[in-house]
C-alpha positions in Angstrom: -5.9 -15.1 -32.6 -3.2 -17.1 -31.0 -3.5 -15.2 -27.6 -7.0 -16.7 -27.0 -5.9 -20.3 -27.3 -5.0 -21.4 -23.8 -4.9 -24.8 -22.3 -5.7 -25.4 -18.6 -4.6 -28.5 -16.8 -6.6 -29.7 -13.8 -4.5 -30.7 -10.9 -7.2 -32.0 -8.5 -9.2 -35.1 -9.1 -12.0 -34.1 -6.8 -14.2 -31.1 -6.8 -14.1 -28.3 -4.3 -16.3 -29.3 -1.4 -16.3 -33.1 -2.2 -12.6 -33.2 -1.1 -13.7 -32.4 2.5 -16.6 -34.8 2.7 -16.8 -38.4 3.7 -19.5 -40.9 2.9 -20.9 -42.6 6.0 -23.2 -45.6 6.2 -26.7 -45.2 7.7 -29.1 -47.6 9.3 -31.6 -49.1 6.8 -34.3 -49.0 9.5 -34.1 -45.6 11.2 -31.7 -43.9 8.8 -29.4 -42.8 11.7 -25.6 -42.7 10.9 -23.9 -45.9 12.0 -21.3 -45.4 14.7 -18.2 -47.5 15.3 -19.0 -51.1 15.9 -22.1 -51.0 13.7 -20.2 -50.1 10.4 -20.3 -53.7 9.1 -24.0 -54.1 9.9 -27.0 -52.7 8.1 -29.0 -52.0 11.2 -28.4 -50.3 14.5 -31.9 -50.5 15.9 -34.1 -53.3 17.0 -36.5 -53.5 14.0 -38.1 -56.6 12.6 -35.4 -57.7 10.1 -37.8 -59.7 8.0 -40.1 -56.7 7.4 -37.2 -54.6 6.4 -35.9 -57.3 4.1 -39.4 -57.7 2.5 -39.6 -53.9 2.0 -36.2 -53.7 0.3 -37.0 -56.7 -1.8 -40.3 -55.1 -2.9 -38.4 -52.0 -4.0 -35.9 -54.1 -5.9 -38.7 -56.0 -7.7 -40.4 -52.7 -8.7 -37.1 -51.5 -10.2 -36.7 -54.8 -12.1 -40.2 -54.7 -13.4 -39.8 -51.1 -14.6 -36.4 -51.9 -16.2 -37.9 -54.9 -18.0 -40.7 -52.8 -19.4 -38.3 -50.2 -20.7 -36.0 -52.8 -22.1 -38.9 -54.4 -24.0 -39.9 -51.1 -25.4 -36.4 -50.5 -26.6 -36.3 -53.9 -28.2 -39.6 -53.1 -30.0 -38.1 -49.8 -31.3 -35.0 -51.6 -32.5 -37.1 -54.2 -34.3 -35.8 -57.4 -32.6 -37.0 -59.0 -29.5 -34.2 -61.6 -29.4 -31.1 -59.4 -29.5 -29.5 -57.1 -27.0 -30.5 -53.4 -27.3 -27.7 -51.4 -28.9 -29.3 -48.0 -28.5 -27.3 -44.9 -27.9 -29.9 -42.3 -29.0 -29.3 -39.3 -26.9 -32.7 -37.7 -27.8 -34.7 -40.7 -26.5 -36.2 -40.2 -23.1 -36.7 -44.0 -22.7 -32.9 -44.5 -23.1 -32.2 -42.1 -20.1 -35.0 -43.6 -18.0 -33.6 -47.1 -18.6 -30.1 -46.0 -17.7 -31.4 -44.3 -14.5 -33.4 -47.4 -13.5 -30.3 -49.6 -14.2 -28.2 -47.5 -11.8 -30.9 -47.5 -9.1 -31.4 -51.3 -9.5 -27.6 -51.8 -9.0 -27.6 -49.8 -5.9 -30.7 -51.5 -4.5 -29.1 -54.9 -5.3 -26.0 -53.9 -3.3 -28.2 -52.7 -0.4 
């Protein structure tokens, strides 16, 4: 009946515990939290920067290669290799893997 129809209005934009948490940057080499003075830098320790850069670049290339393979598979499924993939099939596991790899690739590119 009418008594079961209620409408709730959310007042907070953040969830319970996330309102009390802050995101802090960490060192790419040793994974320690960066303190004041190092916040603008990516490293706090004396590691070989070129090795660290090569490692991060290798990870990014692996993400790019995986995304490319998934993209090509979606193009084959769509039937056209020369058009953008317009797939929104929520039952397709490749669609979700492609979206996950895209997000990881974006975060790796920012890193």
